[in-house]
ZAROSE-965260 format. One line per field, with one value per residue (C-alpha): residue number from 1; residue in three letters; x, y, z. Coordinates in Angstrom, 2 decimals, m for minus. Last residue first. Layout:
REM ZAROSE-965260
sevex <- NUM; ... $
kollo <- ALA; ... $
c1 <- X; ... $
c2 <- Y; ... $
c3 <- Z; ... $
This chain:
REM ZAROSE-965260
sevex <- 168; 167; 166; 165; 164; 163; 162; 161; 160; 159; 158; 157; 156; 155; 154; 153; 152; 151; 150; 149; 148; 147; 146; 145; 144; 143; 142; 141; 140; 139; 138; 137; 136; 135; 134; 133; 132; 131; 130; 129; 128; 127; 126; 125; 124; 123; 122; 121; 120; 119; 118; 117; 116; 115; 114; 113; 112; 111; 110; 109; 108; 107; 106; 105; 104; 103; 102; 101; 100; 99; 98; 97; 96; 95; 94; 93; 92; 91; 90; 89; 88; 87; 86; 85; 84; 83; 82; 81; 80; 79; 78; 77; 76; 75; 74; 73; 72; 71; 70; 69; 68; 67; 66; 65; 64; 63; 62; 61; 60; 59; 58; 57; 56; 55; 54; 53; 52; 51; 50; 49; 48; 47; 46; 45; 44; 43; 42; 41; 40; 39; 38; 37; 36; 35; 34; 33; 32; 31; 30; 29; 28; 27; 26; 25; 24; 23; 22; 21; 20; 19; 18; 17; 16; 15; 14; 13; 12; 11; 10; 9; 8; 7; 6; 5; 4; 3; 2; 1 $
kollo <- ASN; THR; LYS; PHE; SER; TYR; LYS; VAL; ALA; LYS; VAL; GLU; GLU; ASN; ALA; GLN; VAL; ILE; LYS; LYS; LYS; LEU; SER; GLU; LYS; TYR; ARG; ILE; VAL; GLU; ASP; MET; VAL; THR; LYS; ASN; GLY; ALA; ALA; ILE; ILE; GLN; ALA; ALA; LEU; ILE; GLY; ALA; ASN; GLN; ALA; ALA; ASN; ILE; GLY; VAL; THR; ALA; VAL; PRO; ILE; GLY; PRO; PRO; MET; GLN; VAL; ILE; ALA; LEU; LEU; ALA; ASP; LEU; GLY; GLU; LEU; SER; ALA; LYS; VAL; PRO; VAL; GLY; ILE; VAL; PRO; LEU; PRO; THR; MET; SER; ALA; ILE; VAL; GLY; PRO; LEU; HIS; ALA; ALA; MET; GLY; ALA; ALA; ALA; ILE; ILE; VAL; LYS; ILE; GLY; ARG; ALA; ALA; ALA; ASN; HIS; ALA; PHE; GLU; GLY; VAL; GLU; GLY; PRO; THR; ARG; HIS; ALA; SER; LEU; ALA; ASN; ILE; GLU; PHE; PRO; ILE; SER; PHE; SER; ASP; LEU; ILE; GLU; ALA; ALA; LYS; GLY; MET; VAL; PRO; LEU; ASP; SER; ALA; SER; GLY; MET; ILE; ILE; SER; VAL; LEU; PRO; THR; MET $
c1 <- m10.36; m7.09; m6.71; m4.15; m6.20; m8.35; m12.10; m14.15; m17.08; m15.31; m14.95; m18.74; m19.30; m16.75; m18.57; m21.83; m20.21; m18.67; m22.00; m23.72; m21.16; m21.78; m25.54; m24.92; m23.10; m26.07; m28.58; m26.44; m26.25; m30.02; m30.64; m28.29; m30.22; m33.43; m31.66; m30.38; m27.64; m24.61; m26.38; m25.54; m21.83; m22.41; m24.41; m21.62; m19.12; m21.30; m21.59; m17.83; m17.29; m19.41; m17.44; m14.27; m12.85; m9.40; m9.74; m11.57; m10.51; m11.77; m10.78; m9.22; m8.50; m6.96; m3.46; m2.77; m4.35; m2.34; m5.23; m6.83; m3.71; m2.23; m5.32; m5.70; m2.11; m2.44; m5.47; m3.76; m1.40; m4.36; m8.15; m8.72; m11.00; m10.02; m13.16; m12.95; m15.32; m16.07; m17.39; m19.26; m17.73; m17.45; m15.00; m11.67; m13.41; m14.81; m11.34; m9.98; m12.61; m12.32; m8.54; m7.98; m4.95; m5.76; m9.22; m11.87; m14.86; m16.56; m18.88; m20.38; m22.05; m24.82; m26.59; m29.45; m29.40; m27.56; m24.82; m24.35; m24.27; m20.53; m19.59; m22.10; m21.24; m17.54; m17.96; m20.09; m17.38; m14.68; m16.47; m13.70; m10.92; m12.71; m15.25; m18.88; m21.11; m24.05; m25.72; m28.28; m29.10; m31.99; m30.95; m33.22; m30.35; m30.57; m30.59; m27.48; m25.75; m26.83; m25.73; m22.29; m21.99; m23.18; m19.99; m17.87; m20.11; m20.93; m17.34; m17.77; m20.49; m17.77; m15.80; m18.03; m20.15; m22.37; m24.35; m25.76; m28.72; m30.98; m34.33; m37.22 $
c2 <- m1.95; m3.64; m6.27; m8.85; m12.02; m10.72; m10.04; m8.07; m6.34; m2.97; m3.19; m3.52; m0.47; 1.47; 0.47; 1.82; 5.18; 5.18; 4.55; 7.20; 9.80; 9.02; 9.36; 12.80; 13.84; 12.70; 14.60; 17.74; 17.34; 16.87; 19.99; 21.97; 20.70; 22.14; 25.32; 26.11; 28.70; 27.04; 23.70; 23.82; 23.69; 20.97; 18.91; 19.20; 18.09; 15.08; 14.09; 14.46; 12.35; 9.58; 9.96; 8.80; 6.78; 8.26; 10.83; 14.14; 17.21; 20.77; 22.17; 25.61; 27.48; 30.81; 29.45; 26.33; 23.01; 20.27; 18.44; 17.04; 15.79; 14.47; 12.45; 11.16; 9.90; 8.43; 6.37; 3.02; 3.78; 3.35; 3.76; 4.55; 7.56; 10.95; 12.76; 16.50; 18.93; 22.04; 25.24; 27.39; 30.34; 28.16; 27.72; 26.90; 24.66; 22.52; 22.02; 21.27; 18.65; 16.96; 16.77; 13.54; 12.26; 8.78; 8.92; 11.58; 12.47; 15.85; 17.00; 20.37; 22.62; 25.24; 24.32; 26.70; 26.57; 29.92; 28.42; 25.42; 27.34; 27.93; 24.54; 22.57; 24.38; 23.89; 20.20; 19.80; 21.37; 19.23; 15.95; 13.35; 14.95; 16.70; 13.87; 14.22; 11.60; 13.15; 12.83; 15.32; 16.34; 17.28; 17.29; 15.11; 14.44; 10.68; 11.37; 13.50; 10.70; 8.02; 10.18; 10.64; 6.85; 6.34; 8.10; 5.01; 2.45; 5.14; 5.65; 3.16; 5.50; 7.79; 10.90; 11.68; 14.67; 14.89; 18.13; 19.49; 21.82; 20.06; 21.70; 19.46 $
c3 <- m2.77; m1.82; m4.54; m3.42; m3.71; m6.53; m6.53; m9.05; m7.32; m7.29; m11.08; m11.45; m9.25; m11.34; m14.53; m13.09; m12.27; m15.75; m17.48; m15.34; m16.41; m20.08; m19.53; m18.01; m21.19; m23.28; m21.14; m21.39; m25.17; m25.35; m23.23; m25.48; m28.52; m27.09; m26.02; m29.52; m30.07; m28.49; m29.00; m32.72; m31.96; m29.34; m31.85; m34.41; m31.75; m30.90; m34.55; m35.04; m31.92; m33.46; m36.70; m34.96; m37.89; m37.11; m34.37; m34.65; m36.60; m36.53; m39.92; m39.95; m43.20; m42.15; m41.57; m43.66; m42.68; m41.00; m39.26; m42.39; m44.19; m40.95; m40.09; m43.65; m43.80; m40.31; m41.37; m40.69; m43.60; m45.96; m45.86; m42.19; m42.51; m41.14; m39.99; m40.53; m38.83; m40.86; m39.29; m41.80; m43.68; m46.78; m49.68; m48.02; m45.49; m48.33; m49.80; m46.35; m45.53; m48.98; m49.29; m47.39; m49.33; m47.93; m46.42; m46.22; m44.15; m43.98; m41.20; m42.08; m39.51; m39.65; m42.93; m43.65; m47.47; m47.62; m45.45; m47.75; m51.05; m51.60; m50.16; m52.26; m55.51; m54.88; m54.09; m57.24; m59.35; m57.73; m58.54; m58.96; m56.90; m54.03; m54.08; m53.05; m51.43; m49.59; m46.21; m44.88; m41.35; m39.06; m35.38; m33.22; m30.74; m31.41; m35.16; m34.89; m32.98; m35.47; m38.41; m36.90; m36.48; m40.08; m41.12; m40.53; m42.27; m44.87; m46.04; m48.92; m50.23; m51.53; m50.61; m47.68; m46.74; m43.68; m43.70; m40.49; m39.99; m42.50; m43.25; m42.38 $
């Protein structure tokens, strides 16, 4: 299989967070790869990865980073591919990473999800791929319908809860 999505994280310690993106991609049958690369400790390897990702068939990059959170922006500066940043809660409750990823200079956009929200990054990557892939589009539609069903069921459960002054 040729990967369509690349999940990049600063170190293996980010895997518990980034595994959520991998689970989503796996459930949508989207081939992906996972690698640890550091903007600060392996800048040459990051550059090589970013410059070659499109030619290798990658369509979307999901990049996680905590603290200074340079990895998503550095990758975005070197590739024409869409980059989704996942701020990781490593210090300052993850706000430092969120602000570092979302505040990119003009011309270097990084789509950014919430702190530790790798699941949403996986869904966004799937939606990007679905724009040109009917099979993935059908999976995204199925997933969105499953979300609706969960809320309808939750509403039925809430209706069954009784309080003295509850009116519905």
